[in-house]
C-alpha positions as CSV (number, residue, x, y, z in Angstrom):
1,X,-2.0,-88.9,44.0
2,X,-2.8,-88.4,40.7
3,X,-1.4,-84.3,40.7
4,X,1.8,-85.7,42.5
5,X,2.2,-87.9,39.5
6,X,1.7,-85.2,37.0
7,X,4.0,-82.4,39.1
8,X,6.5,-85.2,39.2
9,X,6.4,-85.5,35.2
10,X,6.1,-81.9,35.0
11,X,9.2,-81.6,36.8
12,X,10.7,-84.2,35.1
13,X,10.6,-82.9,31.9
14,X,11.6,-79.4,32.9
15,X,15.3,-81.5,33.7
16,X,15.4,-82.3,30.4
17,X,14.7,-78.6,28.7
18,X,17.9,-78.2,31.2
19,X,20.0,-80.6,29.9
20,X,19.1,-79.7,26.6
21,X,19.8,-76.1,27.1
22,X,23.6,-77.2,29.1
23,X,24.3,-79.5,26.0
24,X,24.1,-76.4,23.6
25,X,26.8,-74.6,25.7
26,X,28.7,-77.7,25.3
27,X,29.1,-77.3,21.6
28,X,28.9,-73.1,21.9
29,X,31.9,-73.5,23.8
30,X,34.0,-75.6,21.3
31,X,33.4,-73.7,18.2
32,X,33.5,-70.1,20.3
33,X,37.4,-71.7,20.9
34,X,38.2,-71.9,16.9
35,X,36.3,-68.4,15.9
36,X,38.5,-66.7,18.7
37,X,41.8,-68.8,17.5
38,X,40.5,-67.4,13.7
39,X,40.4,-63.8,14.6
40,X,43.4,-63.9,16.8
41,X,46.9,-62.4,15.1
42,X,49.4,-64.6,15.1
43,X,47.6,-67.4,16.5
44,X,45.4,-67.5,13.6
45,X,48.1,-68.3,11.4
46,X,48.9,-71.4,13.1
47,X,45.3,-73.2,13.1
48,X,46.0,-76.8,12.2
49,X,42.4,-76.7,10.3
50,X,41.6,-75.1,7.0
51,X,40.4,-71.3,7.5
52,X,37.6,-72.2,5.4
53,X,36.4,-74.8,8.6
54,X,36.2,-71.1,10.4
55,X,33.1,-70.1,8.6
56,X,31.6,-73.0,9.7
57,X,32.9,-72.6,13.2
58,X,31.2,-69.3,13.5
59,X,28.0,-70.6,12.2
60,X,28.1,-73.7,14.7
61,X,28.6,-71.0,17.6
62,X,26.2,-68.4,16.5
63,X,23.6,-71.0,16.3
64,X,24.0,-73.1,19.5
65,X,24.9,-69.6,21.7
66,X,22.8,-67.1,20.4
67,X,19.6,-69.2,18.7
68,X,19.5,-73.1,20.4
69,X,21.4,-71.8,24.2
70,X,18.1,-69.1,24.4
71,X,15.3,-70.9,22.6
72,X,15.9,-74.4,24.9
73,X,16.2,-72.2,28.0
74,X,13.2,-70.3,27.2
75,X,11.4,-73.7,26.3
76,X,12.0,-74.4,30.3
77,X,11.0,-71.0,31.6
78,X,7.6,-71.1,29.2
79,X,7.3,-75.1,30.7
80,X,8.2,-73.9,34.3
81,X,5.8,-70.7,34.4
82,X,2.8,-72.2,33.1
83,X,3.1,-75.1,35.6
84,X,5.1,-74.3,39.2
85,X,4.3,-70.9,38.9
86,X,0.5,-71.2,38.5
87,X,-0.4,-74.2,40.3
88,X,-1.3,-76.1,37.0
89,X,-0.2,-79.6,35.2
90,X,0.8,-79.2,31.9
91,X,-1.5,-79.4,28.9
92,X,-0.5,-82.5,27.8
93,X,2.8,-84.4,29.1
94,X,3.2,-86.2,26.4
95,X,3.3,-83.1,23.9
96,X,5.8,-81.9,26.3
97,X,7.9,-85.4,25.5
98,X,7.8,-85.0,21.9
99,X,8.7,-81.6,21.6
100,X,11.2,-82.0,23.7
101,X,12.4,-84.8,21.8
102,X,12.6,-83.4,18.7
103,X,14.2,-80.2,19.7
104,X,17.3,-82.1,20.9
105,X,17.5,-84.5,17.9
106,X,17.4,-81.0,16.0
107,X,20.4,-79.8,18.2
108,X,21.9,-82.5,17.9
109,X,21.6,-82.4,14.3
110,X,22.9,-78.8,13.8
111,X,26.3,-80.1,16.3
112,X,27.1,-82.7,14.2
113,X,27.0,-80.6,10.8
114,X,28.9,-77.9,12.0
115,X,31.5,-80.1,14.1
116,X,32.4,-82.3,10.9
117,X,31.9,-79.3,8.6
118,X,29.5,-80.8,6.7
119,X,28.7,-77.9,3.7
120,X,29.8,-74.2,3.3
121,X,29.2,-71.4,5.8
122,X,26.5,-68.8,4.7
123,X,27.4,-66.3,7.1
124,X,24.2,-64.0,7.5
125,X,22.6,-62.0,10.2
126,X,20.4,-63.8,13.0
127,X,20.7,-67.7,11.8
128,X,23.5,-68.7,10.0
129,X,23.5,-71.7,7.9
130,X,25.7,-74.5,6.8
131,X,25.0,-75.7,3.3
132,X,24.1,-79.4,4.1
133,X,21.0,-81.4,4.6
134,X,21.7,-82.6,7.5
135,X,22.1,-78.9,9.1
136,X,18.7,-77.8,7.6
137,X,17.1,-81.1,9.0
138,X,18.4,-79.9,12.3
139,X,17.3,-76.4,12.2
140,X,13.9,-77.4,10.9
141,X,13.3,-80.3,13.7
142,X,14.4,-77.9,16.8
143,X,12.0,-75.3,15.1
144,X,9.3,-77.9,15.3
145,X,10.2,-78.7,18.6
146,X,9.8,-75.2,20.1
147,X,6.7,-75.1,18.6
148,X,5.1,-77.6,19.7
149,X,6.4,-77.0,23.1
150,X,5.0,-73.1,22.4
151,X,1.3,-74.8,21.8
152,X,1.7,-77.1,24.8
153,X,2.3,-73.7,26.8
154,X,-0.4,-71.8,25.6
155,X,-2.8,-74.5,25.7
156,X,-1.5,-74.9,29.4
157,X,-2.5,-71.3,30.3
158,X,-6.0,-71.3,29.0
159,X,-6.7,-73.9,30.6
160,X,-5.5,-71.6,33.6
161,X,-7.4,-69.0,32.9
162,X,-10.7,-71.3,32.1
163,X,-10.2,-72.6,35.8
164,X,-10.3,-68.6,37.4
165,X,-6.2,-68.8,37.8
166,X,-4.2,-65.2,37.8
167,X,-1.1,-65.2,36.0
168,X,1.6,-63.9,37.7
169,X,4.4,-61.5,36.6
170,X,6.9,-63.7,35.5
171,X,4.2,-66.1,33.9
172,X,2.7,-63.2,31.9
173,X,6.5,-62.2,30.5
174,X,7.1,-65.7,29.1
175,X,3.5,-65.7,27.9
176,X,4.5,-62.7,25.9
177,X,7.9,-63.9,25.4
178,X,6.2,-67.2,23.5
179,X,4.4,-64.8,21.7
180,X,7.5,-63.0,19.8
181,X,8.6,-66.1,19.2
182,X,5.8,-67.4,17.6
183,X,5.9,-63.9,15.6
184,X,9.1,-64.7,14.6
185,X,8.2,-68.3,12.9
186,X,5.4,-66.6,11.3
187,X,7.8,-64.0,9.6
188,X,10.4,-66.6,8.9
189,X,6.7,-68.6,7.0
190,X,6.3,-65.2,5.2
191,X,9.3,-64.5,4.2
192,X,10.0,-68.3,2.7
193,X,6.7,-67.9,0.6
194,X,7.8,-64.3,-0.6
195,X,11.1,-65.4,-1.1
196,X,9.7,-68.6,-3.3
197,X,7.4,-66.6,-5.0
198,X,10.6,-64.4,-6.8
199,X,11.5,-67.9,-8.3
200,X,15.3,-67.1,-8.0
201,X,17.5,-69.9,-8.1
202,X,19.3,-69.1,-4.5
203,X,17.5,-67.7,-1.8
204,X,18.9,-64.2,0.1
205,X,18.9,-65.8,3.9
206,X,19.9,-62.4,4.8
207,X,16.3,-61.1,4.3
208,X,14.3,-64.7,4.4
209,X,15.8,-64.3,8.7
210,X,15.9,-60.7,9.2
211,X,12.2,-60.3,10.1
212,X,12.4,-63.4,12.1
213,X,15.6,-62.4,13.8
214,X,14.1,-59.3,14.9
215,X,11.0,-60.9,16.7
216,X,13.7,-63.4,18.3
217,X,15.8,-60.4,19.6
218,X,12.2,-59.6,21.3
219,X,11.8,-63.3,22.7
220,X,15.2,-62.7,24.4
221,X,14.7,-59.6,25.7
222,X,11.7,-60.2,27.5
223,X,12.9,-63.2,28.3
224,X,15.8,-61.6,30.2
225,X,13.7,-59.3,31.5
226,X,11.5,-62.1,33.2
227,X,14.6,-63.5,34.7
228,X,15.6,-60.3,36.4
229,X,12.0,-60.2,37.9
230,X,12.1,-63.8,38.8
231,X,15.8,-63.2,40.3
232,X,14.4,-60.3,41.8
233,X,11.2,-62.7,43.8
234,X,14.1,-65.3,44.3
235,X,16.9,-63.1,46.1
236,X,14.7,-60.4,47.6
237,X,11.5,-61.9,47.9
238,X,10.0,-59.2,46.0
239,X,9.7,-57.9,42.7
240,X,10.7,-54.3,41.4
241,X,7.4,-53.6,40.6
242,X,3.5,-54.5,41.1
243,X,2.8,-57.1,39.4
244,X,-0.1,-55.1,37.3
245,X,3.4,-52.5,36.1
246,X,5.1,-55.4,35.1
247,X,2.3,-56.8,32.8
248,X,1.8,-53.4,31.3
249,X,5.9,-53.4,30.6
250,X,5.0,-56.6,28.8
251,X,2.6,-55.5,27.2
252,X,4.6,-52.8,25.5
253,X,6.7,-55.2,24.3
254,X,4.1,-56.7,22.2
255,X,2.5,-53.2,20.9
256,X,5.9,-53.5,18.7
257,X,5.4,-57.4,17.6
258,X,2.3,-57.6,16.3
259,X,3.2,-54.9,13.9
260,X,5.7,-57.1,12.6
261,X,3.5,-59.8,9.8
262,X,2.1,-56.7,8.0
263,X,5.5,-55.4,7.1
264,X,5.5,-58.1,4.4
265,X,2.1,-56.8,3.0
266,X,3.1,-53.1,2.8
267,X,6.9,-53.6,1.7
268,X,8.6,-56.2,-0.6
269,X,10.9,-58.0,0.6
270,X,13.5,-56.7,-1.7
271,X,13.2,-53.0,-0.8
272,X,15.2,-50.9,2.0
273,X,11.7,-50.2,3.5
274,X,11.6,-54.2,4.5
275,X,15.0,-54.1,6.5
276,X,13.8,-50.2,8.0
277,X,11.1,-51.4,9.5
278,X,12.0,-54.5,11.4
279,X,14.9,-52.2,12.5
280,X,13.0,-49.5,13.5
281,X,10.2,-51.9,15.7
282,X,13.5,-52.8,17.4
283,X,14.8,-49.6,18.3
284,X,12.3,-48.3,19.7
285,X,10.7,-51.4,20.6
286,X,12.9,-52.5,22.9
287,X,14.7,-49.5,25.1
288,X,11.7,-48.1,27.5
289,X,10.1,-51.6,29.0
290,X,13.7,-52.7,29.0
291,X,15.3,-49.4,31.2
292,X,12.4,-49.5,33.3
293,X,13.0,-53.2,34.8
294,X,16.8,-51.6,35.3
295,X,16.2,-49.0,36.6
296,X,13.1,-50.4,39.1
297,X,15.3,-53.5,39.8
298,X,18.8,-52.3,40.4
299,X,16.8,-49.9,42.4
300,X,15.4,-52.8,45.3
301,X,18.6,-54.7,44.7
302,X,20.7,-51.6,45.7
303,X,18.0,-51.1,49.0
304,X,17.9,-55.1,50.0
305,X,21.2,-56.1,48.3
306,X,23.1,-59.8,49.1
307,X,26.8,-60.3,48.8
308,X,28.0,-60.1,45.3
309,X,29.3,-63.5,46.0
310,X,26.4,-65.3,45.6
311,X,26.1,-66.4,42.0
312,X,22.4,-65.6,41.2
313,X,23.0,-62.0,42.9
314,X,26.2,-60.8,41.2
315,X,24.5,-62.2,37.6
316,X,21.5,-60.0,38.0
317,X,23.6,-57.2,38.4
318,X,26.6,-57.8,35.6
319,X,23.4,-59.0,33.2
320,X,22.1,-55.2,34.0
321,X,25.1,-53.9,33.7
322,X,26.5,-55.3,30.1
323,X,23.1,-54.6,28.5
324,X,23.7,-51.2,29.1
325,X,27.2,-51.2,28.0
326,X,25.9,-52.5,25.0
327,X,23.1,-49.7,25.1
328,X,25.6,-47.0,24.8
329,X,28.2,-49.0,22.1
330,X,24.7,-48.7,20.2
331,X,24.6,-45.2,20.0
332,X,28.1,-44.6,19.0
333,X,27.7,-47.0,15.4
334,X,28.3,-45.8,12.5
335,X,28.6,-47.4,9.5
336,X,29.2,-51.2,9.1
337,X,32.2,-51.9,11.4
338,X,33.6,-54.4,14.5
339,X,31.6,-51.8,16.7
340,X,27.9,-53.9,15.9
341,X,29.2,-56.8,17.0
342,X,30.7,-55.1,19.8
343,X,27.3,-54.1,20.5
344,X,25.1,-57.1,20.0
345,X,28.4,-59.5,22.5
346,X,27.5,-57.4,24.8
347,X,23.3,-57.5,24.6
348,X,23.3,-61.1,23.6
349,X,26.0,-61.4,27.0
350,X,23.1,-59.9,29.3
351,X,20.8,-62.9,28.6
352,X,23.2,-65.3,29.3
353,X,24.5,-64.2,32.1
354,X,20.6,-64.1,33.4
355,X,19.8,-67.4,32.5
356,X,22.7,-68.5,34.3
357,X,22.2,-67.0,37.3
358,X,18.5,-68.2,37.5
359,X,20.2,-71.9,36.8
360,X,22.0,-71.1,40.0
361,X,19.6,-69.9,42.4
362,X,16.4,-72.4,40.4
363,X,18.5,-76.0,40.7
364,X,18.0,-76.4,44.4
365,X,14.2,-76.9,43.5
366,X,14.8,-79.2,41.6
367,X,16.8,-81.6,44.2
368,X,20.2,-81.0,42.8
369,X,23.0,-79.4,44.8
370,X,25.0,-76.8,43.3
371,X,28.1,-79.2,42.4
372,X,30.7,-76.7,43.5
373,X,29.5,-72.7,45.2
374,X,33.3,-71.8,45.0
375,X,33.5,-72.0,40.7
376,X,29.8,-70.4,41.0
377,X,30.4,-67.4,42.8
378,X,33.7,-66.7,40.2
379,X,31.7,-67.5,36.9
380,X,29.6,-64.6,36.2
381,X,32.5,-62.4,36.9
382,X,34.8,-64.0,34.5
383,X,32.2,-64.7,31.8
384,X,31.2,-61.1,32.1
385,X,34.7,-59.6,31.9
386,X,35.5,-61.6,29.1
387,X,32.9,-60.1,27.3
388,X,33.5,-56.5,28.1
389,X,37.0,-57.6,27.2
390,X,35.7,-58.8,23.9
391,X,33.5,-56.2,23.6
392,X,36.2,-53.4,24.4
393,X,38.5,-54.5,21.9
394,X,35.8,-54.7,18.9
395,X,34.7,-51.5,19.5
396,X,38.5,-50.1,19.4
397,X,38.9,-52.1,16.3
398,X,36.2,-50.8,15.1
399,X,37.5,-46.9,15.5
400,X,40.2,-47.4,13.9
401,X,38.1,-49.4,10.5
402,X,38.2,-52.7,11.1
403,X,34.8,-54.4,9.1
404,X,32.7,-56.4,10.4
405,X,32.6,-60.1,8.9
406,X,36.0,-60.2,8.3
407,X,38.6,-63.0,9.0
408,X,42.2,-63.7,8.7
409,X,43.9,-61.5,6.3
410,X,40.7,-59.9,4.9
411,X,41.0,-57.9,8.8
412,X,43.7,-56.2,7.2
413,X,45.2,-55.3,10.7
414,X,47.6,-52.5,8.7
415,X,47.9,-50.1,12.1
416,X,48.5,-50.2,15.6
417,X,45.1,-49.6,17.0
418,X,43.6,-52.3,14.9
419,X,45.9,-54.9,16.4
420,X,45.3,-53.8,19.5
421,X,42.1,-53.4,19.2
422,X,41.3,-56.8,17.7
423,X,44.2,-58.5,20.4
424,X,41.9,-57.5,23.3
425,X,39.1,-59.3,21.5
426,X,40.9,-62.3,21.4
427,X,42.0,-61.8,25.1
428,X,38.4,-61.3,25.7
429,X,37.0,-64.0,23.8
430,X,39.6,-67.0,25.4
431,X,37.8,-65.3,29.3
432,X,34.7,-65.8,28.3
433,X,34.9,-69.4,27.1
434,X,36.8,-69.9,30.0
435,X,33.6,-68.3,31.5
436,X,31.6,-70.5,30.2
437,X,33.1,-73.7,30.3
438,X,33.3,-72.9,34.3
439,X,29.6,-72.7,33.7
440,X,28.9,-75.7,31.8
441,X,31.4,-77.6,33.9
442,X,29.7,-76.7,37.2
443,X,25.4,-77.2,35.4
444,X,26.8,-80.9,34.1
445,X,27.8,-82.1,37.3
446,X,25.3,-80.6,39.3
447,X,22.7,-82.1,36.6
448,X,24.3,-85.4,37.2
449,X,25.0,-85.5,40.6
450,X,23.8,-85.8,44.5
451,X,20.7,-84.9,45.3
452,X,20.3,-81.4,47.4
453,X,19.9,-81.8,51.3
454,X,18.8,-78.1,51.3
455,X,15.3,-77.9,49.3
456,X,14.1,-74.9,50.3
457,X,14.2,-73.1,47.0
458,X,11.3,-75.3,46.1
459,X,8.2,-73.7,48.0
460,X,9.4,-70.1,46.5
461,X,9.6,-71.0,42.9
462,X,5.6,-72.7,43.6
463,X,2.7,-71.2,43.3
464,X,2.7,-67.5,42.9
465,X,-1.0,-67.1,42.0
466,X,-1.2,-64.9,45.5
467,X,-0.2,-61.5,45.3
468,X,3.5,-61.0,44.4
469,X,4.0,-57.3,44.1
470,X,6.1,-55.3,45.1
471,X,5.9,-54.0,48.2
């Protein structure tokens, strides 16, 4: 009876992490609409809000869509894979609820600050900021919530190992993602100490977030690869690789994460070598393992494929496809033009689609019926189309010299190529927003809606301590 009660509490906590993730996308969609309109020719001139708000909207969108959404869903996966997939209860249920509540408070403060334009936008890579105390408080609270959840997850995994449990590949993968998040926070702490020692009146936030931001990309990529493995298991009844090979690939990611804090010792934070060191870790560390996961998953899917109308299966395939597209675009980047955001929008879009697909497939295990299967079947295609158009538009604009991080008149759209590229980008942004809204609406109504009648998924996400190797 006690175990049943504990498992029920774990399920409620998992449900809470899903709510946090979906709420972050609600904010992200609001801010994305404003950003897309601000960068679309002609329409930008008719915005009802001052142009300065566009920078605020950009901060809100990036932080919600690329930082909070990813870390919230990863919080869900960390809790899920360390409990249900290992046959364990949480190390501390109380700590689990505290971490979730703090993360929720942080997310709302960030959204509130951006929605009402509190402070000036500070546009830097990875985690842009608003110069407002409420915004800073929100970021710190959210980071604290994620940190406490990491502590709880690692405590649960240590307890599992002490009781003789074998960690399945998805649990091992998310543990590696958790290590990447921890490394990011360590990098932020070291960077803050280094910048404070310089006694400069204004921090260089670009350098502050540079190292830790790269580590967060490792976390997101590892979590995406784990979601691919998870989806393959649920959809195709087997994993694309043996558990041993998958764990080895996850360890290869870790080999490029562990050196990160030492870069601060070897390189001054203001030196070119500091930025180049983290860039090299990401360039060489993300590709090899991810490529193997893609090839193996693609091969398994083509041999044992399901209907492309299945939203989880189409999400799996489309996620891998646009990740590859992002890699191809990266090979063409020269200089600092809009090819750079074309590349990373494909990559982060791939992570988002993988997480959305896993939501569709896993939600019946939480005794919820998907509100609209028709919406779900269309949504991955709609969102992917928007991301592809957005990236292609930015690619074309970059080919014609449009600089990144420019808005309004500063874009200098003085040629047909630039106008066409940015117009395609604007259309793609609207389509992607429509795809995002479709997911959010369906997800919210599902979480609020009727109990599911088909609960067969519950057993498939349960204890994976038995062999889950590819056969």
